[in-house]
C-alpha positions in Angstrom: 184.9 153.5 122.4 183.5 153.3 118.8 182.2 156.5 117.1 179.1 155.9 115.0 178.2 158.6 112.5 174.5 158.3 111.9 174.7 160.6 108.9 177.1 158.3 107.2 175.0 155.2 107.9 171.8 156.9 106.6 173.6 158.5 103.6 175.4 155.3 102.4 172.7 152.7 103.2 171.3 150.4 100.6 167.5 150.7 100.0 165.9 147.9 102.0 162.6 146.9 103.7 163.1 149.4 106.5 163.2 152.3 104.0 160.3 150.8 102.1 158.2 150.8 105.2 158.9 154.4 105.9 158.2 155.3 102.2 154.8 153.5 102.2 153.7 155.0 105.5 154.7 158.5 104.5 153.1 158.2 101.0 149.9 156.8 102.5 149.7 159.7 105.0 150.2 162.2 102.2 147.5 160.5 100.1 145.0 161.1 102.9 146.4 164.6 103.4 146.0 165.4 99.6 142.5 164.0 99.6 141.5 166.2 102.6 142.9 169.2 100.9 141.5 168.6 97.4 138.0 167.6 98.5 136.8 171.2 99.2 137.7 172.3 95.7 136.0 169.3 94.2 132.8 169.9 96.1 132.9 173.7 95.8 130.3 174.2 93.1 127.8 172.0 95.0 128.6 173.7 98.3 128.1 177.1 96.8 124.7 176.1 95.3 123.4 174.4 98.5 124.6 177.1 100.9 123.8 180.0 98.5 127.2 181.7 98.9 129.0 184.0 96.4 132.3 183.2 94.7 134.1 185.6 97.0 132.6 184.1 100.2 133.3 180.6 98.9 137.0 181.7 98.6 137.0 182.6 102.3 135.4 179.2 103.1 138.2 177.4 101.2 140.9 179.6 102.8 139.7 178.7 106.3 141.5 175.4 105.9 144.6 177.0 104.5 144.7 179.5 107.4 144.7 176.5 109.7 147.4 174.9 107.6 149.6 178.0 108.1 149.4 177.6 111.9 149.7 173.8 111.7 152.9 173.9 109.6 154.6 176.4 111.8 153.7 175.1 115.2 153.3 171.4 114.6 156.5 171.4 112.5 158.4 173.0 115.4 156.6 170.9 118.0 157.9 167.7 116.3 161.5 168.7 117.0 160.7 168.9 120.7 158.3 166.0 121.4 159.1 163.7 118.5 157.8 163.1 115.0 155.7 160.0 115.7 153.4 161.7 118.2 153.1 164.8 116.1 152.2 162.9 112.9 149.6 160.9 114.8 148.1 164.2 116.2 148.0 165.6 112.7 146.2 162.6 111.3 143.6 162.7 114.0 143.0 166.4 113.4 142.5 166.3 109.6 140.5 163.1 109.6 138.0 163.9 112.3 137.4 167.5 111.4 137.2 167.0 107.6 134.5 164.4 108.2 132.8 166.8 110.6 132.7 169.5 108.0 130.5 167.2 105.9 127.8 167.5 108.6 127.8 171.3 108.5 125.0 173.1 106.6 126.1 176.8 107.0 129.3 178.5 105.8 130.4 179.5 109.4 130.5 176.1 111.0 131.9 174.6 107.8 134.7 177.1 107.9 135.5 176.5 111.5 135.8 172.7 111.0 138.0 173.2 107.9 140.3 175.5 110.0 140.7 172.7 112.6 141.3 170.1 109.8 143.8 172.5 108.3 145.9 172.4 111.4 146.5 168.7 110.8 146.9 169.0 107.0 149.5 171.7 107.3 151.3 170.1 110.3 151.8 166.6 108.8 153.6 167.8 105.6 156.9 169.1 107.1 157.1 166.1 109.4 156.8 163.4 106.7 159.2 165.3 104.5 161.7 165.5 107.3 161.2 161.8 108.1 161.8 160.7 104.5 164.7 163.0 104.0 166.4 161.8 107.2 166.2 158.1 106.5 166.5 158.0 102.6 169.9 157.0 101.2 171.6 160.0 99.8 171.9 158.8 96.2 168.1 158.5 95.9 167.0 161.0 98.5 165.2 163.4 96.2 163.6 160.6 94.3 162.2 158.9 97.4 161.0 162.2 98.9 159.2 163.3 95.8 157.9 159.8 95.2 156.4 159.9 98.7 155.0 163.3 98.1 153.4 162.3 94.8 150.8 160.8 97.1 149.5 164.3 97.4 148.5 164.1 93.7 147.1 160.6 94.2 144.9 162.0 97.0 143.7 164.8 94.7 142.9 162.3 92.0 141.1 160.1 94.5 139.0 163.1 95.6 138.1 163.9 91.9 137.2 160.2 91.2 135.0 159.9 94.3 133.5 163.3 93.6 132.4 162.2 90.1 130.8 159.1 91.5 129.4 160.3 94.8 128.4 164.0 94.7 125.7 163.7 92.1 124.2 160.6 93.8 124.7 161.2 97.6 125.6 164.9 97.8 128.8 166.8 98.6 128.8 165.7 102.2 129.6 162.1 101.2 133.2 162.9 100.1 133.9 164.7 103.3 132.6 161.9 105.5 134.9 159.4 103.7 137.8 161.4 105.0 137.4 160.1 108.5 138.7 156.6 107.7 142.5 157.3 108.3 142.0 157.8 112.0 142.0 154.0 112.5 145.7 153.8 111.3 147.0 156.0 114.1 147.9 153.1 116.5 149.8 151.2 113.8 151.8 154.4 112.8 152.8 155.0 116.4 154.0 151.4 116.7 155.9 151.0 113.5 157.2 154.4 112.4 160.8 155.1 113.6 161.5 158.2 115.6 164.0 160.9 114.4 167.6 160.0 115.3 168.7 163.4 116.7 165.6 163.3 118.9 166.5 159.9 120.2 170.0 161.1 121.0 168.7 164.1 122.9 166.3 161.8 124.8 169.1 159.4 125.6 167.1 156.6 124.0 170.3 154.9 122.8 168.9 151.3 122.7 166.2 152.4 120.3 168.7 154.3 118.2 170.9 151.2 117.9 168.0 149.2 116.7 167.2 151.8 114.0 170.8 151.9 112.8 170.8 148.1 112.6 167.7 148.3 110.3 169.3 151.0 108.2 172.6 149.0 107.9 172.1 145.3 108.4 175.9 145.0 108.7 176.0 147.1 111.9 176.5 145.2 115.1 175.7 147.1 118.3 178.3 147.4 121.0 177.9 148.7 124.6 180.7 151.2 124.0 179.1 152.8 120.9 178.8 156.5 120.8 176.8 158.3 118.2 178.3 161.3 116.5 176.4 164.3 115.2 177.5 167.6 113.6 177.1 170.5 116.0 174.5 171.9 113.6 172.3 168.8 114.2 172.2 169.3 118.0 169.6 172.0 118.5 168.6 171.5 122.1 167.2 175.0 122.2 166.0 177.9 120.0 165.5 175.8 116.8 163.9 178.7 115.0 167.0 180.8 115.5 169.2 178.2 113.8 167.3 178.7 110.6 169.2 182.0 110.3 172.6 180.9 111.6 175.7 179.8 109.6 174.8 182.0 106.7 171.4 180.5 106.1 169.3 183.6 106.8 169.0 185.0 103.3 168.3 181.6 101.7 165.7 180.9 104.4 163.8 184.1 103.3 164.2 183.0 99.6 162.6 179.6 100.5 159.8 181.4 102.2 159.1 183.5 99.1 159.3 180.5 96.8 156.9 178.6 99.1 154.5 181.6 99.2 154.4 181.9 95.4 154.2 178.2 94.6 151.5 177.6 97.2 149.5 180.5 95.7 149.5 178.8 92.4 148.8 175.3 93.8 145.7 176.5 95.8 144.5 178.8 93.1 144.3 175.9 90.7 143.1 173.4 93.3 140.3 175.7 94.4 139.1 177.3 91.2 140.1 175.1 88.2 136.8 173.2 88.4 134.8 176.5 88.5 136.9 178.2 85.8 136.5 175.3 83.4 132.7 175.2 84.1 132.5 178.9 83.4 134.4 178.3 80.1 131.5 176.0 79.0 132.5 172.6 80.2 130.1 170.3 82.2 130.8 169.5 85.8 132.0 166.0 84.8 134.4 167.4 82.2 135.6 170.1 84.6 136.4 167.4 87.2 138.4 165.5 84.5 140.6 168.6 84.3 141.3 168.2 88.0 142.3 164.5 87.4 144.6 165.6 84.6 146.1 168.4 86.9 146.9 165.9 89.6 148.2 163.2 87.2 150.5 165.8 85.8 151.5 166.7 89.4 152.5 163.1 90.0 154.6 162.9 86.9 156.2 166.3 87.8 157.0 165.2 91.3 158.6 161.8 90.4 160.3 163.2 87.3 161.5 166.3 89.2 162.9 164.1 92.0 164.7 161.9 89.5 166.2 165.0 87.8 167.2 166.4 91.2 169.1 163.3 92.0 171.0 163.4 88.7 171.4 167.2 88.3 171.6 170.2 90.7 168.2 170.3 92.5 168.3 174.1 92.5 168.7 174.3 88.7 165.9 171.8 88.3 163.5 173.9 90.3 164.3 177.1 88.4 163.4 175.3 85.2 160.2 173.9 86.7 159.0 177.3 87.9 159.7 178.8 84.5 157.6 176.0 82.9 154.7 176.9 85.3 154.7 180.5 84.2 154.4 179.5 80.5 151.8 176.7 80.9 149.4 178.5 83.2 149.5 181.6 81.1 148.5 179.6 78.0 145.5 178.0 79.8 143.5 181.2 79.4 143.6 181.0 75.7 141.2 179.1 73.4 142.7 176.0 71.9 141.8 172.4 71.0 140.7 170.3 74.0 143.6 167.8 73.6 146.1 170.6 73.8 144.3 172.1 76.7 144.5 168.8 78.6 148.3 168.7 77.9 148.7 172.2 79.3 146.7 171.4 82.4 148.9 168.4 83.0 152.0 170.5 82.5 150.6 173.1 84.9 150.1 170.3 87.5 153.6 169.1 87.0 155.1 172.5 87.3 153.0 173.7 90.3 152.0 170.8 92.6 155.0 168.8 91.3 157.3 171.7 91.8 156.1 172.4 95.3 156.9 168.8 96.2 160.5 169.1 94.8 160.7 172.4 96.7 159.8 170.5 99.9 162.6 168.0 99.1 165.1 170.9 98.6 164.1 172.5 101.9 164.5 169.1 103.6 168.1 168.8 102.3 168.9 172.4 103.1 168.4 172.3 106.8 170.3 170.2 109.4 168.5 167.2 110.9 167.8 168.7 114.3 165.9 171.6 112.8 164.6 170.0 109.6 161.0 169.8 110.7 161.2 173.4 112.0 162.8 174.7 108.7 160.3 173.0 106.5 157.5 173.9 108.8 158.3 177.6 108.8 158.8 177.7 105.0 155.5 175.9 104.6 153.7 178.0 107.2 154.8 181.3 105.7 153.9 179.9 102.3 150.4 179.2 103.6 149.7 182.9 103.5 150.0 182.6 99.7 147.6 179.6 99.8 145.2 181.6 102.0 145.3 184.6 99.6 144.9 182.6 96.4 141.3 181.4 96.8 140.1 184.8 98.0 141.9 186.8 95.2 141.0 184.4 92.4 137.4 184.2 93.8 137.2 188.0 93.7 138.4 187.9 90.0 135.9 185.2 89.2 133.2 187.4 90.8 134.2 190.3 88.6 133.5 188.2 85.4 136.9 189.1 83.9 138.1 187.4 80.7 139.4 183.9 81.4 143.0 184.7 80.3 143.2 187.4 83.0 142.3 184.8 85.7 145.1 182.5 84.6 147.6 185.4 84.2 147.0 186.2 87.8 147.9 182.6 88.8 151.0 182.6 86.5 152.7 185.8 87.7 153.9 184.2 91.1 155.8 181.6 89.0 158.1 184.3 87.7 158.8 185.6 91.2 159.5 182.1 92.5 162.0 181.5 89.7 164.0 184.5 90.9 163.8 183.5 94.5 165.0 179.9 94.0 167.9 181.1 91.8 169.1 183.3 94.7 169.3 180.5 97.3 172.9 179.9 98.4 173.3 176.2 98.1 176.8 176.3 99.7 175.1 177.0 103.0 172.9 173.8 102.8 173.3 170.9 105.2 173.6 168.5 102.1 176.6 170.5 100.9 178.2 170.2 104.3 177.8 166.5 104.5 179.1 165.6 101.1 182.0 163.2 101.5 182.0 163.5 105.3 182.7 160.5 107.5 182.4 160.1 111.2 184.7 162.1 113.4 185.6 161.5 117.0 184.5 163.8 119.8 186.2 167.2 119.6 187.7 166.6 116.2 186.7 168.4 113.0 185.4 167.2 109.7 186.0 169.0 106.5 183.2 171.5 105.6 182.6 171.2 101.8 181.0 174.6 101.6 184.2 176.4 102.3 183.1 177.7 105.7 185.9 176.1 107.7 185.3 173.1 109.9 182.2 171.4 111.2 182.5 170.5 114.9 181.1 167.1 115.9 180.2 165.7 119.2 179.1 162.2 120.3 175.9 161.4 122.2 176.4 161.7 125.9 175.3 159.3 128.6 172.7 161.9 129.7 170.3 163.9 127.6 171.6 167.2 126.2 170.4 170.4 127.7 170.2 173.9 126.2 
């Protein structure tokens, strides 16, 4: 009997066409996801004018999607660890495509908010699943780079929304950019056919032939044998109670710190995504110029995501994140002060890099922190709890805008969470992460123990059985 360690194959693989296909699919999904999320902020001034809503009510309208994202991240992230990622990702794409397009047909704030809530379920649910997918299959030496490169599609989607907004809203009205969001639904059959399933899920379902095929794509040198057994650490075999495993093995405190960091970062991201256009318009810039700031924000986000991922693969990802959150506090605070336009564009780009870009790196860190079997659950709960910050941000900043406070106070309110997130990330115990446990670990036979690099003793491993595992 030959023991096959799927961690070892995934970690030590050379980047090939199989990885490239996963990267392209996940990046494309995130582009659509980012577009659907950014489109409300892009069209917000036009929606407010047509529907006759106040700034505070507009904040509630934007938050309806974010409220849906909170439920979507928690429940659809957890669902994926039970029914498989492929089906869950397809469900999420259908939700955010169909209901974002439907929101474009609404002409009152109540039906618009309802459609955005339903779209938010898919927008929030797809994020933890594609991060978990990319983290599981990416080679270890470039894992953070590939995850953040994939997630930079979020910024590309935001830029696409801004570009289409500049070209379509003034000519065809705000509904046009919402209707365009329905296109991704046609890709669902292709994703179901070509996206690989999670390896721990395949083991639990006893789909060994499919697992052997995936391993042969990860490692072209692998030759399947009828006697092959697939080894997994005990932490990666969560047949039941996956939520409870987020707090086991000393991960509880760090899980809470991840939740705080997600809350604070998503507050900043959605405050800027929802209100930057309006704040810059209030500062005297035209609608076209204000939308240019959104383009710069998302371009900075893309640079921050890719650059942060590269830094995370070459330095300690936790320390990289602490520095990025500190940069967010400084750059956002300075946005509220009068300065030359060129310097303002630079600061907006830095704000995008250190908020949207930092959130993407935080997703990558969460993906590395949790074991495979509960990775979607861990990311989903962190993202879902963080969505309460995203929900609060448009409402709170909308209230401040309605009070006509000085511009610097609005940006100060957006910057304060960066300081809190800096502290939270610095308190995460990296020794408890799954990536620390797997460093240098090879396959171990059934019942044997592999060294635990975190100093917590031994990690028990077990092979896949001939029948599915039961709780």
